[in-house]
C-alpha positions, 0 to 999 in steps of 0.5 A: 206546744209541739216539742215535748219538754221535761216538766222540771225544765218547763215548770221553773218559775210558774209556781211561787212555792217552787220558783227555782229549778232545785225547788221544783225538783224537790217538789217533784220528788216529794210528789207535790206536783200533778199533771192532769191529776196524776202525780208527776216525777222528774221524768214527766214530759209536757206536750201542751194543754195539760193541767199542772198543779202544785199542792204542798202539805201544811207540814212543809210550810214554815211557821216562823220567819228567820231574822238575819240582817243582810248587807244589800249591795244592789237592788232594783225591781227585778233582782238584788245582790247581797253579801252572804256571811260565813256560817250559813247555808244559802238554801235547803231544808234548814230554818236558818238559810239565806233564802229565808232571810231574804224576804225581810231584807229586800223590798218587794217588787212592784211587778205583777209576777213579784214573788218571794226573792230566791237566790239563783246560785249557791255559795258554800256554808263557810264561803263569804261574798256576793250572792245574786237573787231574783225578785220576780218569776221572770227575773229568776228564770232569766238569771238562771238562763244567764248562768246556764249560758255562762253569761255571768262572770264570777270572780273569787279570792282565796288564800292558799297554802304553799308556793304556787306558779304566778298563774295557771289553769286547773282542768281536773274533772270533778265528779267525772265532769269536765271542770276548769278554773283560772287562777292568778297569784296577786301577793304572797307572804311568808308564814312560820306555820304554812311556809307560804300563803298566797292571795289568789284571784279565781275565775271558775269557768264551770260550776261544779260543786266545791269546784274551787276548793277541790281544784286547789286541793288537787294541785296541792295548794288547798284553801286556808281553813278548808276542813274538807279538802285541806292538808290534815296537819295544816288545818286552821281551826276556828278561823273559818275558810278563806274563800270569798266571792268577790264580784259578778259581771253581767248584762241586766236581763231586763234593763240591758245595763252592764252590771259589775258589782263587788263585795270587798274582801273581809278584814281577815284577808286584810290582816294577812295581806295588809297591802290589799287596795 
């Protein structure tokens, strides 16, 4: 290797115990990774010929298996797409995560680099909808690259509060980073409590944390049920948040098949907007 590369970029996918970029970064911060027997960090660069090792202490190895029935929308030997229910995190240090539930819901790949299935993007705790996971080391790297290259089109639906323009582009910075979301109003209904409720289609052009929720709040039309970015006296308690990851569109990185996978809107959306197809 002629050009030095940061270890946290080079090492994605080479360890089954830290297959994603975020997992590798956590392993580095916990000092589980060494390069030539020296503890590595997120600032470590690789030039070529080094011996890279990952050692995870037993206290970090989960003893139990999390059982949660997931709806699998698409699956082949490289990747899988599932429905994420509300009220559960995708990944992290908790026991009850989508990541820990995947292994009991998805068939193991027959490819030589098969690994524990891993989500390659995130949805918020309260958000429902479509979630993409890789089943092999190479597919996880390839799917991460598609997201980095913005080659995966994501569509969301939300129910928002207050009368809105029929369509628009929101470009408010998030965490001092340029951010952009496109929206289109699909339907509106009158509401005694909220005045107007809108069913809107959303297409995020960037991938900032809580981007859609923050953008809609910033223009004065928060998502119904959003307890973090909603209007205080209009918080809808106990009904969840009305944000749903509806579809993913991308070219399969190994079969070159055009994939368009949908996760239909939940019943609670249809209770408010009965004319949804």
